[in-house]
C-alpha positions as CSV (number, residue, x, y, z in Angstrom):
1,M,35.8,57.3,74.6
2,V,33.4,58.3,77.3
3,R,30.0,56.8,77.6
4,S,27.8,58.6,80.0
5,V,24.6,57.2,81.5
6,A,21.6,58.6,79.8
7,R,19.0,60.5,81.8
8,A,15.5,61.2,80.6
9,T,14.6,64.9,80.2
10,R,11.1,66.3,79.7
11,F,10.4,69.4,77.7
12,T,7.2,71.4,77.5
13,P,5.6,71.7,74.0
14,D,6.5,75.3,73.7
15,S,10.1,75.0,74.9
16,L,12.9,76.0,72.6
17,T,15.9,73.6,72.5
18,V,19.2,74.6,70.9
19,P,21.6,71.7,70.1
20,T,24.7,71.9,72.3
21,R,27.0,71.6,69.3
22,W,25.5,74.8,67.9
23,V,26.3,76.6,71.1
24,N,29.8,75.1,71.1
25,F,30.3,76.2,67.5
26,V,29.5,79.8,68.3
27,F,31.6,79.7,71.5
28,A,34.5,78.3,69.4
29,I,34.3,81.3,67.0
30,F,34.8,83.7,70.0
31,L,37.7,81.6,71.2
32,L,39.6,82.1,67.9
33,P,40.9,85.5,68.8
34,V,42.1,84.1,72.1
35,C,44.0,81.4,70.2
36,A,45.5,84.0,67.9
37,I,46.6,86.3,70.7
38,L,48.1,83.5,72.8
39,S,49.8,82.0,69.8
40,Q,51.5,85.3,69.0
41,T,52.5,85.7,72.6
42,F,53.9,82.2,72.9
43,F,56.0,82.4,69.7
44,T,57.3,85.9,70.5
45,V,58.4,84.8,74.0
46,F,59.9,81.6,72.7
47,A,61.8,83.4,69.9
48,R,63.1,86.0,72.4
49,A,64.1,83.3,74.9
50,T,65.8,81.2,72.2
51,V,67.8,84.1,70.6
52,A,68.4,86.7,73.2
53,Q,68.4,84.5,76.4
54,R,70.0,81.5,74.8
55,L,67.4,79.0,75.8
56,W,68.8,76.6,73.2
57,A,72.1,76.4,75.2
58,G,70.5,75.0,78.4
59,E,70.6,71.4,79.4
60,E,66.8,71.3,79.8
61,F,66.2,72.3,76.2
62,W,68.7,69.7,74.8
63,F,67.6,66.8,76.9
64,F,63.9,67.5,76.3
65,S,64.6,67.8,72.5
66,L,66.6,64.6,72.6
67,G,63.8,62.7,74.2
68,A,61.2,64.1,71.8
69,L,63.4,63.2,68.8
70,L,64.0,59.6,70.1
71,W,60.3,59.1,70.4
72,L,59.6,60.6,67.0
73,I,62.0,58.1,65.5
74,A,60.3,55.3,67.4
75,F,56.8,56.4,66.4
76,L,57.7,56.5,62.7
77,G,59.9,53.4,62.5
78,L,58.7,50.9,65.1
79,P,55.4,49.2,65.9
80,R,53.2,51.7,67.8
81,P,52.3,50.8,71.4
82,I,48.5,51.2,70.9
83,V,47.5,49.5,74.1
84,I,49.7,51.9,76.2
85,Y,48.1,54.8,74.4
86,V,44.6,53.5,74.8
87,F,45.2,52.8,78.5
88,G,46.5,56.3,79.1
89,H,43.6,57.8,77.0
90,E,40.9,56.0,79.0
91,L,42.7,56.6,82.3
92,T,42.8,60.3,81.6
93,H,39.0,60.2,80.9
94,A,38.5,58.4,84.3
95,L,40.8,60.8,86.2
96,W,38.8,63.8,84.9
97,V,35.5,62.1,85.7
98,L,36.7,61.8,89.3
99,L,38.0,65.4,89.3
100,M,34.5,66.5,88.2
101,G,32.8,64.5,91.0
102,G,31.6,61.7,88.8
103,R,31.5,57.9,89.3
104,I,33.0,55.2,87.1
105,S,31.0,52.0,86.6
106,R,33.1,50.4,83.8
107,F,36.7,50.8,82.5
108,R,37.7,48.8,79.3
109,V,41.0,48.9,77.4
110,G,42.1,46.8,74.4
111,R,44.0,47.1,71.1
112,D,40.7,47.8,69.3
113,G,39.9,50.7,71.6
114,G,38.4,51.3,75.0
115,H,35.7,53.2,76.9
116,V,34.7,54.5,80.3
117,V,31.1,54.3,81.5
118,T,30.3,57.1,83.9
119,N,27.4,59.1,85.3
120,R,29.0,62.4,84.3
121,N,30.3,63.8,81.0
122,N,31.2,67.2,79.7
123,F,33.6,68.7,77.1
124,L,36.6,68.7,79.5
125,I,36.2,65.0,80.3
126,A,35.7,64.1,76.7
127,L,38.7,66.1,75.4
128,A,41.1,65.7,78.3
129,P,43.2,63.0,76.6
130,Y,44.0,65.3,73.8
131,F,45.4,68.1,76.0
132,F,46.4,66.4,79.3
133,P,49.7,64.5,78.8
134,L,49.1,61.9,81.5
135,Y,52.5,60.2,81.3
136,S,54.4,63.5,81.5
137,I,52.4,64.4,84.5
138,L,53.1,61.0,86.1
139,A,56.8,61.4,85.4
140,I,56.9,64.8,87.1
141,A,54.8,63.6,90.0
142,T,57.1,60.6,90.5
143,Y,60.2,62.7,90.4
144,G,58.7,65.1,92.9
145,L,57.7,62.3,95.2
146,L,61.1,60.6,95.1
147,R,62.7,63.9,96.3
148,F,61.4,63.2,99.8
149,F,63.3,59.9,100.0
150,V,66.4,60.1,97.8
151,N,68.6,62.7,96.2
152,V,67.2,63.0,92.7
153,Q,69.1,66.1,91.6
154,P,71.7,64.1,89.6
155,Y,68.8,62.7,87.6
156,G,67.4,66.1,86.6
157,R,68.6,65.7,83.0
158,M,66.9,62.3,82.8
159,L,63.6,63.9,83.9
160,Y,63.7,66.4,81.0
161,A,64.5,63.5,78.6
162,V,61.6,61.5,80.0
163,I,59.3,64.5,79.7
164,G,60.4,65.0,76.1
165,V,59.6,61.3,75.3
166,T,56.2,61.4,77.1
167,W,55.1,64.7,75.7
168,A,56.1,63.7,72.2
169,F,54.1,60.5,72.8
170,H,51.1,62.6,73.7
171,F,51.6,65.0,70.8
172,T,52.1,62.4,68.0
173,F,49.3,60.1,69.1
174,T,47.0,63.1,69.5
175,C,47.7,64.2,65.9
176,W,47.4,60.6,64.7
177,M,44.1,60.0,66.4
178,I,42.2,63.3,65.6
179,P,41.6,62.5,61.9
180,K,40.1,59.0,62.8
181,N,36.6,60.3,63.4
182,Q,36.8,60.2,67.2
183,T,33.4,60.4,68.9
184,D,35.1,62.3,71.7
185,L,35.4,65.2,69.2
186,S,32.3,64.8,67.1
187,D,30.0,64.5,70.2
188,Q,31.1,68.0,71.3
189,G,31.3,69.4,67.8
190,T,34.5,68.8,65.8
191,F,35.3,72.5,65.3
192,F,34.8,73.4,68.9
193,S,36.8,70.4,70.0
194,L,39.8,71.3,67.8
195,V,39.8,74.9,69.0
196,V,39.7,73.8,72.7
197,I,42.4,71.1,72.1
198,Y,44.7,73.7,70.4
199,L,44.1,76.3,73.1
200,M,44.7,73.9,76.0
201,N,47.9,72.5,74.5
202,L,49.2,76.0,73.8
203,L,48.6,76.9,77.5
204,L,50.5,73.7,78.5
205,L,53.4,74.6,76.2
206,S,53.5,78.1,77.6
207,T,53.7,76.7,81.2
208,M,56.4,74.3,80.2
209,L,58.4,77.1,78.6
210,I,58.2,79.2,81.8
211,V,59.3,76.2,83.9
212,A,62.2,75.3,81.5
213,S,63.6,78.9,81.2
214,P,64.6,80.8,84.3
215,Q,64.5,84.1,82.3
216,I,60.8,83.7,81.5
217,T,58.2,84.3,84.2
218,F,54.4,84.2,84.4
219,A,54.5,88.0,85.0
220,G,56.6,88.5,81.8
221,L,54.3,86.3,79.8
222,G,51.3,88.0,81.2
223,A,52.7,91.4,80.3
224,D,53.3,90.3,76.6
225,L,49.8,88.8,76.6
226,L,48.2,92.1,77.7
227,T,50.3,94.0,75.1
228,N,49.1,91.8,72.3
229,L,45.5,92.0,73.6
230,G,45.7,95.8,73.5
231,N,47.0,95.7,70.0
232,F,44.3,93.3,68.9
233,T,41.6,95.5,70.5
234,Q,42.9,98.6,68.8
235,W,42.9,96.7,65.5
236,V,39.2,95.7,66.0
237,I,38.2,99.2,66.9
238,G,40.0,100.6,63.9
239,F,38.4,98.0,61.7
240,F,34.9,98.9,62.8
241,Q,35.6,102.6,62.5
242,R,36.6,102.1,58.8
243,L,33.4,100.3,58.2
């Protein structure tokens, strides 16, 4: 949870103020077609890579899947590491505050929750823990840093397994926490927050798919995206013509 420092704002008597959550709600409605087009593109590319390009036969896919499966078993059958999740959650808030040029005056973590007190807050800072898998990013960054000092190539399989564990950690805890009336979501508008979280996670999955599959490129994904966008545009035009 992010707590921003309140600042007094003056309004003239004749000024018109629209609640931010209303604006976010309307913006989220316009984002729904983007989510639909990107979803269609992702699942089309994933299906083609799995069936035609044998993505499922690669070591990257199997070790990632194994890591994700092991974490899912642990999440369902063992005590959940709440403190580790809360620490990562609040650290992600803090990291995005710094990326946005803000300052942090307090950082608290405990089993009952945590919070960050800062002089800056926006929807990216508030929602970052739900779409930014911090532990996966740290694993990739650590692997990349170690390449300058030791030969880490033999441990590439282990990296994909760790990414599988950490990404599944992010995904399961995100799904587990969203229904618990998180102020991170309600402050921005729950509908808007869910749309942004879905869209950002889908963008992350698309990037991971490109990295994991040599046959898939950003150019190829972009071409499919433009094709689906064109089909959607034609459908919209046809719909209004029928009206």
